[in-house]
C-alpha positions in Angstrom: 47.6 70.1 -6.9 44.6 70.7 -8.5 43.6 67.3 -9.9 41.0 65.1 -8.5 43.0 62.1 -7.4 41.0 59.0 -8.3 42.0 55.5 -6.9 41.2 52.3 -9.9 40.7 52.5 -13.0 37.6 49.9 -12.8 33.8 50.5 -14.0 33.5 53.2 -11.3 36.7 54.9 -11.4 36.7 55.3 -15.1 33.2 56.8 -15.3 34.3 59.3 -13.3 37.3 60.2 -14.8 35.3 60.9 -18.1 32.5 62.8 -16.5 35.4 64.8 -14.9 37.2 65.3 -18.0 33.4 66.8 -19.4 32.4 68.9 -16.6 36.2 70.5 -16.9 37.8 69.3 -13.8 41.2 68.0 -14.2 41.6 64.5 -12.7 44.4 61.8 -12.6 43.7 57.5 -11.9 46.1 55.3 -11.1 45.0 51.8 -11.2 46.8 48.7 -9.2 47.6 46.7 -12.4 50.4 46.1 -14.1 48.7 46.2 -17.2 44.8 46.6 -17.2 43.4 43.6 -19.0 39.9 42.9 -20.2 38.6 40.8 -17.3 35.5 39.4 -15.9 31.9 37.8 -17.1 28.9 39.9 -17.7 27.0 42.6 -16.4 24.1 44.4 -17.0 23.9 48.1 -17.4 19.9 49.6 -16.6 18.6 52.4 -18.2 19.7 54.8 -14.8 23.3 53.5 -15.9 22.8 54.0 -19.3 21.3 57.8 -20.0 24.5 58.6 -18.2 26.6 57.0 -20.5 24.8 58.1 -23.3 25.2 61.4 -21.6 28.9 60.7 -22.1 28.3 59.7 -25.5 29.2 56.2 -25.2 25.7 54.6 -26.0 27.1 54.4 -30.0 30.1 52.1 -28.6 28.2 49.9 -26.2 26.0 49.0 -28.7 28.8 47.6 -30.8 29.8 45.4 -28.3 26.6 44.9 -26.6 23.4 43.3 -26.4 19.9 45.4 -26.2 18.2 43.6 -23.5 14.9 42.3 -24.4 13.0 41.0 -21.8 13.3 39.5 -18.1 11.4 35.5 -18.2 11.8 33.9 -15.0 10.9 29.6 -15.1 11.0 27.4 -12.2 13.4 24.9 -11.8 11.3 22.1 -14.2 11.7 24.7 -17.0 7.7 26.3 -16.8 7.2 29.5 -17.3 6.1 31.8 -14.4 6.9 35.3 -15.5 8.3 37.4 -18.8 8.2 41.3 -18.9 10.0 43.8 -21.6 13.0 45.5 -20.3 14.9 48.5 -21.3 13.9 49.9 -25.1 11.3 47.1 -24.9 9.3 48.9 -22.3 9.3 52.0 -23.3 13.2 53.5 -21.6 14.3 55.9 -23.6 17.6 54.1 -23.6 18.4 50.8 -23.6 19.3 47.7 -20.9 23.2 46.5 -21.6 24.0 43.2 -21.3 27.8 43.5 -21.8 31.2 41.3 -20.8 32.2 43.4 -17.9 36.0 43.6 -20.1 34.2 45.1 -23.3 32.6 47.4 -20.9 35.7 48.6 -19.5 37.6 48.9 -22.6 35.2 51.2 -23.8 35.4 53.3 -21.1 39.0 53.3 -21.2 39.7 54.1 -24.2 37.4 56.9 -24.3 39.1 58.5 -20.9 42.9 57.7 -23.2 41.1 59.6 -26.5 39.7 62.4 -24.5 41.7 63.7 -21.0 45.2 61.4 -22.7 47.0 58.1 -21.5 49.3 60.1 -19.3 46.5 60.7 -17.2 46.0 57.4 -16.3 48.4 55.5 -14.3 49.4 51.6 -13.8 51.4 49.8 -10.8 50.0 52.3 -8.2 48.3 50.6 -5.8 47.8 52.4 -3.0 48.4 51.7 0.3 47.3 55.3 2.7 45.9 58.4 2.4 46.6 61.4 4.6 44.9 65.3 4.0 45.6 69.0 5.6 44.1 72.1 4.8 45.2 72.4 0.8 45.0 68.6 -0.8 45.7 65.5 -0.2 48.7 63.1 -0.5 48.5 60.0 -1.6 50.6 56.9 -1.0 51.2 54.0 -3.5 53.8 52.0 -4.0 54.1 49.6 -7.5 52.5 46.0 -6.4 50.5 44.7 -3.3 54.0 44.4 -1.0 55.7 46.3 -3.9 58.8 48.4 -2.4 58.9 50.8 -4.9 56.8 53.8 -3.1 55.7 57.1 -4.0 53.6 60.2 -3.4 51.0 62.1 -5.5 49.1 65.3 -4.3 45.6 66.5 -5.7 42.5 68.4 -4.5 40.5 65.7 -3.3 41.1 61.8 -3.0 37.9 59.6 -4.9 38.2 56.1 -3.5 36.9 53.3 -6.4 39.1 50.4 -5.7 35.9 47.8 -4.4 35.4 45.5 -1.9 38.7 45.5 -0.9 39.4 49.0 -0.7 42.7 50.4 1.0 41.3 53.0 1.5 37.8 52.1 3.2 40.3 50.0 5.5 42.1 52.6 6.7 38.7 54.5 7.6 37.4 51.8 8.8 39.9 49.1 10.4 37.4 46.9 12.7 35.1 46.3 9.8 36.2 42.8 8.9 36.0 41.1 5.8 32.8 40.7 3.4 30.0 39.7 4.4 29.3 36.1 3.2 25.5 35.8 1.4 25.6 31.9 2.3 25.5 31.7 -1.4 28.8 30.7 -4.1 28.6 31.4 -7.4 30.4 29.6 -10.4 30.1 32.3 -13.9 31.5 31.4 -17.2 30.4 32.1 -20.7 30.0 29.5 -23.3 29.3 30.4 -27.2 25.8 29.3 -27.8 23.0 29.4 -30.8 20.1 32.3 -29.5 17.9 31.2 -26.7 14.7 32.5 -26.5 14.2 35.3 -27.9 18.2 36.0 -27.8 18.1 39.4 -25.9 16.5 37.6 -23.0 17.4 37.7 -19.3 16.5 34.4 -18.0 16.2 33.5 -14.1 15.5 30.2 -13.4 15.3 27.8 -10.2 16.2 28.9 -6.6 19.2 28.9 -4.3 18.6 26.0 -2.2 18.3 23.4 -4.7 20.0 25.3 -7.7 18.9 28.5 -9.5 21.1 29.7 -12.5 20.8 33.6 -14.6 21.6 33.4 -18.5 22.1 36.1 -20.5 23.7 36.9 -24.1 26.2 39.6 -23.9 28.0 40.2 -27.3 26.3 40.4 -30.4 26.4 37.1 -32.9 28.7 36.1 -34.9 29.7 34.8 -37.9 29.6 31.5 -36.9 25.2 32.3 -35.4 26.5 31.8 -32.1 26.2 34.1 -29.2 28.7 34.7 -25.9 26.1 33.8 -23.8 26.9 34.4 -20.0 25.8 32.2 -17.2 25.8 32.1 -13.3 25.0 29.1 -10.9 23.8 29.6 -7.7 23.9 27.6 -5.1 23.2 27.8 -1.0 26.2 26.3 0.8 28.2 27.1 3.5 31.9 26.7 2.0 33.7 29.4 -0.1 36.5 31.5 -0.7 38.0 34.9 -1.2 36.1 36.8 -4.2 39.5 37.0 -6.7 38.4 37.9 -10.1 41.0 35.5 -12.1 39.9 32.1 -9.2 39.2 29.0 -11.8 36.4 26.8 -10.9 35.6 22.8 -10.9 32.3 22.3 -13.3 31.9 18.9 -10.6 31.4 21.3 -7.9 28.1 22.6 -9.0 26.6 20.7 -12.3 25.5 18.1 -10.6 22.7 20.4 -8.9 21.8 21.3 -12.8 22.0 17.7 -14.0 18.4 17.2 -14.8 17.8 20.3 -16.4 16.5 19.4 -20.2 14.3 21.9 -21.0 12.5 21.9 -24.9 14.6 26.0 -24.7 17.7 24.9 -23.5 19.9 21.6 -22.5 21.5 23.4 -19.0 23.6 20.7 -18.5 25.2 21.0 -21.4 25.2 24.4 -21.8 27.7 24.5 -18.7 29.4 22.7 -19.8 30.4 23.9 -23.3 32.5 26.6 -21.4 35.5 27.5 -22.6 36.7 28.4 -18.3 34.7 28.5 -15.2 35.4 31.2 -12.1 34.3 30.9 -8.7 32.7 33.5 -6.3 31.2 33.9 -3.1 28.3 35.7 -2.9 29.7 38.6 -0.8 28.4 42.5 0.3 29.3 44.6 3.5 26.5 45.9 5.8 25.6 49.9 4.8 28.1 52.0 6.1 27.4 55.5 8.3 29.1 57.9 6.5 31.9 57.7 3.4 33.5 61.3 3.1 35.9 62.2 5.8 37.4 65.7 4.5 38.7 65.6 1.1 38.6 61.8 0.6 35.6 59.6 0.3 34.2 56.5 -1.3 32.8 55.7 -4.9 31.2 52.1 -6.1 31.7 49.2 -4.4 34.6 50.6 -2.0 31.5 52.5 -0.8 28.6 50.2 -1.0 29.1 46.6 -2.8 26.3 44.8 -2.9 24.8 40.9 -3.5 25.0 40.5 -7.7 21.1 40.4 -7.0 19.8 42.7 -8.4 22.0 43.7 -12.3 23.1 46.6 -10.6 26.3 47.4 -8.9 28.2 48.5 -12.1 25.1 51.0 -13.1 24.7 52.4 -8.6 28.7 53.3 -9.6 28.4 54.9 -12.3 25.8 57.3 -11.1 27.3 58.1 -8.0 30.2 59.1 -10.7 27.8 61.6 -12.5 26.4 62.9 -8.7 30.3 63.1 -7.7 31.2 65.3 -10.6 28.1 67.3 -10.4 28.9 68.1 -6.8 32.3 69.2 -7.3 31.0 71.4 -10.8 28.4 73.6 -8.1 31.1 73.8 -4.9 34.1 75.9 -4.7 34.8 74.4 -1.2 35.9 70.4 -2.1 35.1 69.2 1.6 31.3 70.9 1.1 31.4 68.9 -2.4 32.0 66.0 -0.8 29.3 66.0 1.8 27.0 66.8 -0.5 27.6 64.1 -2.7 27.2 61.9 0.4 24.0 63.3 1.3 22.3 62.8 -2.1 23.8 59.3 -2.7 24.4 57.4 0.9 20.6 56.6 1.9 19.5 55.3 -2.1 23.1 53.0 -1.8 22.3 52.0 1.7 18.5 50.9 0.3 19.5 48.5 -2.4 22.7 46.8 -0.3 19.4 45.7 1.8 17.2 44.7 -0.7 19.6 43.4 -2.6 19.8 40.7 0.3 16.0 40.2 0.6 14.3 41.4 -2.3 15.8 41.3 -5.6 14.4 40.7 -8.6 14.7 37.1 -7.9 12.4 37.1 -5.4 10.0 36.2 -7.9 11.6 32.5 -8.1 11.5 32.6 -4.3 7.6 33.2 -4.1 7.0 30.7 -6.4 9.6 28.2 -4.7 7.4 28.7 -1.6 4.3 28.3 -2.7 4.4 25.0 -4.3 7.1 23.2 -2.0 9.7 22.5 -5.2 6.6 21.3 -7.3 5.2 21.1 -11.3 2.4 23.6 -11.2 -0.3 22.9 -13.2 -1.5 27.2 -13.6 1.2 29.7 -12.7 -2.2 31.6 -11.3 -3.2 29.5 -9.2 0.2 29.5 -7.4 0.4 34.1 -7.9 -1.5 36.4 -9.9 0.1 38.3 -12.0 -0.7 41.6 -10.1 2.1 40.0 -7.2 4.3 39.4 -9.4 4.2 43.0 -11.2 4.5 44.1 -7.9 7.7 42.5 -7.1 9.3 43.4 -10.2 8.2 47.5 -10.1 8.7 47.3 -6.4 12.4 46.7 -6.8 13.4 49.0 -9.7 11.7 51.8 -7.5 13.9 51.1 -4.7 17.0 50.9 -7.5 16.0 54.3 -8.7 15.2 52.5 -12.1 11.4 52.9 -12.6 10.1 55.2 -15.3 8.7 57.0 -13.3 12.3 58.2 -12.1 14.0 58.4 -14.9 10.6 60.7 -16.4 11.9 63.2 -13.9 
């Protein structure tokens, strides 16, 4: 009855479980899937997120399965270098920026939660259907899967929805919200075993959305064969898309034509794409920011609270920051309703700014500026197109809004 009930065992839910356990706040996690498997592709943990995971004692475990990202490098679609800057520890941060397979990150979090809190504190095959509350707690209603017949009810002190962009709890409180908002950009994603590209720790962004854009970065260290596991994302503006599904297979012929002539001295992009084991397809979607997350003893966290288009390497990181803020609020407030309200007050405005900025001026706005100023043609000298001061300002401006400027992390 005194447990915090966490709905969802993704990045946000597991991080919250670990943070609550460290704060000696009992919790239980309920996950819809029958088995937690390492699904997905690559994601990035920016220094503000790795700082929180380091505080939970996870940095060494992450370093074993991730890449400490060393630089961000921007090119046009002709393979010409636009801008490069150091990242993570190479940029003077106390903690690294990690590029990692989402499944590897989830397994690090899951193993730590099982070891510290106990496997009995995580329950699978519990699909949340609704939440009710009264003066003493919450009643969580679960089935054994979407449309499942078996029904159970679990009581707890408060409920935290960490069940993603299609959150059942979010829909309960905002029934008229509608489907996720499509950005106009569809993504195809994959991982390819490939020799190290550029520095071997580079996050590469190239091209622009109207003609095809690529994001490429390694997510697992070099193996015995001398190859890394390299994540890639192909992004193209198109009105055609289907509902997001982590497991939907994509077709090469739907997008590879946009990159057919991307043969650079640092990478043969079509050959690199074709070498992928499989391709997944996702629409780039988010939701308009909500006016509130907390309703008495119930609140939202991560993608359930603030789904954002993945153009700032920041979705998982913001869920991790949510988990720290919520744990602190529950630790210092005896009244759970006041705690959830304090958490919302700290995090809602900050994440709203990031959701809106990811739509308009994420880090890859650098590519947009060069694309527009050159009319999508090769340049003779990048300094004649855009000054380094402008490039730095675009990059540093996003870091400040997203909360991971070096000044912010020193505070």
